[in-house]
N, C-alpha and C positions, 0 to 999 in steps of 0.2 A: 373268613379272610379268603381272598383269591389264592388258589393253590399255586405256589411258586414251583418251578421245576426242581425236583429233588432227585439227586443221584446218590443211591446208597453206596457205602464204601465197597471197594473191590474186594470180593472174598479171597482172591488170590493175592494175599498180602506178601510184600517183599520186605525183607529186613536187611539192613546193612549196618555193620558195626564200624564205627570210626576207628581208624588205626591210631596207635599211640603217637605216631609222628604228626598226623592231622590234628589231633587234640593238642599236642605241644605247640603247633603253629597257630593255635587259636581259631581253628575252623569252627564256624558257627553251624549248629544244626537246628532245623525247625521240624517239629513233628506235632501234628494235631491229633493223631490217633494213638491209642495205647491199648495193648493187649495184656491181660493178666491171666496167666494159666498155670496149672500145676496142682489141681485139687485144693485150691486155697480155701481156708475156712474163715479167716478174718482179714480185714483190709486195714492197711496202715493209714493213720490220720494224715500223713504227708500227701496222700493221694488228693486230698481236698485243696491243696495249694496249686494244683495244676489247672488253674482256671481257664487256660487257653484251649483245653481239649474240646474237640468237636465230635469225636467218636471214641467210645470206650467199649472194648470187647472183654466181657468177664464171664462168658459162657463156659460150660464144662468145668465147673469148680464145685466146692462143697459149701457154698455160702448158705446159711440158714436165715440170715437177716441182712437187710440193706440199711446201713446207717442213714439217718435223716440228713446228715452232712452232704449226701449226694447232691443236694440242691445248691451246694457251693460251686458246682460246675455249670454255670448258667448258659454256656455256649454249646453244650452237648446237643447234637442233632441226631446222633445214633447211639443207642444204649442197648447192648445185648447181654441179658442175664439168663438166657435159656440154659436148661440142664444144670440147675443148681438145686438146693433144697429149701428154697425160700417158702416160708409159711405165711408171711405177711409183707406188706409194703408200707413205707412211711408216707404219711399224708403230704409231706414236703415234696414228694415226687411231682405233685400237681403244679408246683411253682416253676418247673423246668419247661417253660412254654416255647423254647426253641426246638424241642424234640419233634422230629419227623418220623422216627422209627424207634419203637420200644418193643423188644423181644423178650417175652417172659415164658416161653414154651417150656413144658416139662419141668415144672416145679411142684410145690405142694400147696399152692394157693387155693384157699376155700372162699375167701372174700377179697374184694378190691376196694381200696379207699375211693369214695366218691370224688375226691379231689382230682382224680385222673381226668375227670370231665373238663378240667381247666386246660388240658393240653390241646388247644384248639387247632394247632398246626400239625398234629399227629396224623400221618397218613397210613402207617402200618402198625398194628398192635398184635403181637403174637401171644396167644393165650392157650394154645392147644396143649393137651396133656396135663391139665390142672383139674383138681376135683372141685371146680366151681359150681355154684348152685345152678339148677336147670333154668331158672329165669334169666340169669346172666348169659348162659350159653345159648339159649334160644334167640335172644336179641343179637348176640355176637354172630350167630350163624346165618342171620338174614342177609339178603343182598345189601351191600354197603353197611354191613354189621358194625364195623369199627366206629363209623360216624354216628350211627344210631345209638350204640352203647355209650359213647362219650357224651352225646347230647342228653341221654337219659340221666347220666350221673351228674352232669352240670345242672340240669333242671331240678334235681332233687338234692343238691348240695345245700347244706345249711348256710345262710348268708352270714358272713363274718366280715367286718365287725358289725355289731348290732346297730350302730348309728354313726353318722358323720360328726366330726368336730365342727364347731361353728367357725365360719370365716370371720376374721377380725375386721372391725371398722377402724380405718386409719384417718385420724383428724390431721389436716394439713395446716389450717389456719382458722382463726375465729372470724365471725361476721363483723363487717365494718359498721360500727354504731354511729359514725359521724355523718353519714348520708343515707338517703332512702335507697334501700336495696331489696331485691326480691330473692328469696331462697327457694330452690326447687331441686328435686332429685330426678335423675335420668337413668334408666335401665336399658342395657343393650344385651340381647340374648338370642342366640341361634338355638331353636328348640328341637332340631333334628326331626324332620317330618317323617311320618310313618313309612312312606314309600322307600326311603333310603335306609331305614333301620332294619337291615337284614342280617342273617347269620353269616352270609358270605363276607360282609364287611366287618361285622362285629362278633366274630365267632367266640370271643371270650365272655360274652354276656349271655346269661340264660335266656331262652326264648321267651319265657313269661315276663322277664324284665325288659324285653324289647317290644313287647306288645303295647300298642298305643293306648289301650284302655288302662293299662297299668301306668305307663309313663306320663300320660296327660295329668294324672293326679299330682305326681311329683313336680311337673313343670308348673302347674298352677300354684302349687304350694310355694315354689321358689318365687314366682311372680308376686303372690300376695304377701309373702314374708318381706320382700323388698319394699312393697307398698310405694313404688316410685310414682312421682307426679306425671312423668312422661315415660312411656314404655315403647321401645323399638324392638320388634321381633323379626327374625328371618326364618325361612323355611316353614312358614305357616301354610298348611294346605287349605285350599279355598273353602271346602265344606266345613273344616274345623274352625275357620275364622268365624263363620256365621253361626254355627250350631254350638260351639264350645267357647272360644276366646271372647267373642263379642258379647255373647249371652251372659257369661260369667262376670266379665269385667263391667258390663253396663250396670249390673246390680251393685257394684262397688263404686259407682260414681264416675265411670270413664265413658268417653265417646272415642270412636276410632275410625281409621281409614286403612283400607287394604287394597292391594292390587297384585294379581298373580303374574307370573312370568308370561312373556309374550306368546308362548306356545298355546296358552289357554284359548286363543282365538281360532286355532287350527285343529283342535281335537273335538271329539264328540262330547255331548253334555255330561255323560257318565265319567269320561276321562277327566273332564274339566274340574270335577270335584276334587281331584287328587293332585292338581297342579299347584305347586307351592309358590309363595310370593312373600312380600314384605308388608308388615302392619305397623302402624303407629297408634298408640292409645294415649289419651291425656285426661287428667281429672278436670271435669267441667266446672268445679267450684274455683279452680285456679286459672283456667284458660278458656277462651272462647275461640271457636273455629272461624277463621276469616276466609281461607282458601285451601283447596287440596289439589295436588298435582301428581301426575305419574310421568316418569321419564323412562321410555323404552329405548334401551341402548342400541338395539338393532335399527330402529327408525332413525335415531340421531346419526348413526354411522352411515346409513344409506344417504341421508341428506347432506352429509359433509365428506363424502368419499373422494370428491375431486378427481374421479377416475382412477383412484388408487386400487390396484388389484388386491393388495394385502388387506386393505381396509374392508373390501367387500368379502373376501374369502375367509379372513380370520376374525374380524370384529363383528361384522354384520350377521354372521351365522350363529352367534351366541345370544340367547334370549333373556339375559339377565335384565333386571329392572331396578329402578329406585323410586321411592315415593317421598313426597314432601308435604307438610302441612304448615300453613302460615297461621300462627296463633296470636291472639291478643292476650297479653298478660294482665289479669284483672288487678285493678288498683289496690284491692284489699291485700294483695300479696306483698306490697311494698311496706317496709317498716324501717324505723330509724330515721335520723336526720330531722329536718324541721317540717317538711311537708311532703305529701304524696304527689305523684305526677299528675299534671293536668292533661298532657297530651297522651294519645293512644300509644302504648308501648307494645311493639310487635316482636315476635320471635319465630324464626324459620327453623322447623325441625325436619331433618332429612334422614332417610334410612335406606340403605342399599345392601345388596348381596352381589359381590363381584364373582366372575368366573373362577372355577375351582382349580383348574389344571395347572400344575407348576410349570409346565412347558409353555404356558401362554402368558408370560410376564408382560408382554407387549399389550395384550388384550386387557389385562387388569388395569394397567396404567392408563390406557386410552379410555376405558370405561369410566375411570375415576375423573379424568379430565372432562369427558363429556358431561358427567353428572354435575361437576362444579360449574361448568359453562352454562348449563340449564338453570342451576340454582341462582347464578348471577342474574340471568334474565328475569327470573321470578322475583328476586329481591329488588331489582331496579324498578320493575313495574309496581311492586307493592310500595316502594318508596314514593313514587309519583302519586299513587292513590292515597297515600298518607299525608300528602301536603307538599312534597317537594316538587319543584318544577322539573320538566323533562331534562333541561340542561344541567341541573344540579343534582339530579337523582344519582344516588350512589349505593351500589349493592352492599357496601360495607357499613352503611348506616343502620341496617337491620341485622341484629345479631343472629348467629346461626349455631345450631347444635347438630352435628353430623354423627350419626351412629351407623356402623357398618361392619359386616363380615367382609373384610377386604381380601381374604384369602392371600394375604401378603404379610411377610415378616417385617419387623421394625427396620431392617436394613434394606428394604426394597425401594424401588423407584416410586412406588405408590405413596409410601409413608414419607419419603423425602419430599415429594411434590406437595403433599398436604401440609407438612410441617414447615417447609422452607419457602413456600409460595411459588415454587416452580422447579423444573428440571431441565437439563440440557436436551436439545432435540436429538442429540446423538447418544443419549443415555444407554447404557448396556442393556437395560430391560426392553428396549425397542428391538433388540436382536439384529441390528443393522438392516432391518427391513425398511422399505421405502415409504415412510409415512409422512415425511417432512412437509409436503405440500398441504395436506389436510390438517396437520396438527395446529397450524397457526389459527385455524378457525376457532380453536378452543382456548387460545391464549387470551388473557384479559385485555390485551391491546389489539387483538385481532390481527389483521394483515400487517399492521404497523408494530409488530412485536419488537422485542428487544433486539438490538443489533448483534448481541452475543449469541443469538440462536437458542434462547431458552424459552420454554413454554410456561407461562405464568398464570396465576389466578389472583383475584383481588381480595379474597377473604384472608384475614390474618388468624390462622388457626393454631391451636395448641392441643395436644393430646392430654386428656384428663389423667391417664395412667402413664406417668413418665418414670424415668430412672429405674426401669426394670422392676416396677412394683409388682407386676404379674409375670411369673416365669413362663406361663402358658395360659391360653384361653381355650385352646383345643387340645384334648388329651386322649389320644388313642394309642393302640399298641405300637404302630409304626410312625406316628407323628405326634410330637408334643411341642407346641410353640404358640406364640402370640399372633393371632390373625384377626381378632375382633378389637374394635376401637370406638372410643367416644371422643370426637374433636369438638371444640367450641371456639367462639370468637374471643380471642384474648384481649381485644380492645374493650369489650363490654362485660366480660365475665371472668371469674376466678374460681378455682376449686377449693371448697372448704374441707371436703373429706371424700373418702371412697372405700368401697368394700375390697378388702385384701384377698389374697389367694388362699385356697386350701393348702395346708402345709405339705410341701413336696415330700418331706421325710415320712409323713404319716401315710401317704399313698404308697411309698416304697415299703415301709415296715409292714403294711397290711396287704402287700402283694396285689395291689390294684393294677392289673395289667393294662387297663385302659377303660375309657368310658364310651357308651353308657355302662352303668353298674346298677345293681338293685337299689342303691341309695342315690345315684346320680343319673337323672333321667335323660340327659343329652350328652353328646360327645363334646359339647362346649360348656364352659362356665360362664355365668352371667357377669356382666360389668354393671356396677352401680356407683354413681357419683353424685355428690351434692354440689350444686353450682350456685354462685352468687351473681346476680344480674345487677350491674350498676346503671343507674340512670345517666344518660348523657348530660354533661354539665352545660349550663347556659353559657353562651359565648360572651367573652369580654373584649370589647373593641374588635369584634370580628374574629377573635382568636379562640381556639378550643384547647383545653389541656390535652397534651399528646396522648396521655394514658387512656383517654376515653374516645379518641377519634383516630 
């Protein structure tokens, strides 16, 4: 993790005692530090109720053991146990991941629990004056010895628990037997590319479990266990797409399409191998590839900047991309009803990874608008080539599945835009920056947009994971939330079921600080849903049933 500025407690501590009068008048006191002194041998259990403490001074006492209940003080940043008679430390000390300073000087410690390696934010570890083994002392006395010792202990700590519980499959409805429908599953998964899987960002994960050669096995196991008909992956490194993902999945009956971020064009051939991007795979027994498309957001931003400085300076400088494949759904996939379809049934599958920085909510929203605007053009052209006349071509006549790491929470403008069909042009996520002139380019009505000043899209989309079914899709030490999504055309499809979350309480009970973890190869959890694709109903006297159009 990046080292945050840490100021140790002032050694010149001042004590004030509240007067009886102040206490009688109900004066409130706030103290986050506590000192226990006086040759103390045992600690009162009431100490563990003071969960607000950030600093605890217990040096110069006669403590021979530290109770495991010390871990009930989760906010401790500073813990001084120097000059006691400690012979051992509880493994639970490793759960106190907020600690920045742990002083254990001048005790009787011969061994240290390897769980101390989990204290990934620790900056100062005092061990002098203990009869520790020479191996430990040699490591500790090296330059940057504290970090090296903690890394050694974390890397050699036994992995607990031994395995993950299974995520539950949640059935939402049964297949419609009265009409021909196609069922297929869709997976969305940010695999965390090797370049970003560093100890600086994920200090709580052993280095061997961050190693790509180890993680890629768990990632492929996750993908093959889900066995989805359509797979959308983000953060796939270019070289890994060709040598690992495509090679492995081709053997399992998939074809795929990949595009790296725009920077791939600007770097050397060697660097290009490690540029990440988005990939879509599909089972060839169920789908046939019709078209493939790449959307480079910086190019779309430049073409639609309309002279807007913020568009050029904020949006165009980000090199995120989206990909889309137009698929034909094979007739054999349709079952139920009286007959299989005679016309070609198309499906547009899109996958994108939006900009990550929380300070750029405007960029994420505009990238999403640009992507849907481009998808609209792709769908309209496909509709024409599928038999519609240019005047009647309609982007909403071709169903869409949109998978994405939107880097946006469910209450964001991005999700509001996708779910509701539009957002106000003065939405707070635009940060009052002057985008209004170029935003109308992305509205489904173009320059003749709604008079109420909202930016709209023509796809009627619904999120597969509604009603807080997933409490998080990204799970790290300092961020836990939903930022990955699968959207689909609600006019053509419905959700039959989906893969539920790993139980939050299990993660807490097993002190999983964050992911990746030896059992969880990415910092994201995969999404998996089963969709039912309804055939468009034939028109009666020129009318279509509303549910299907």
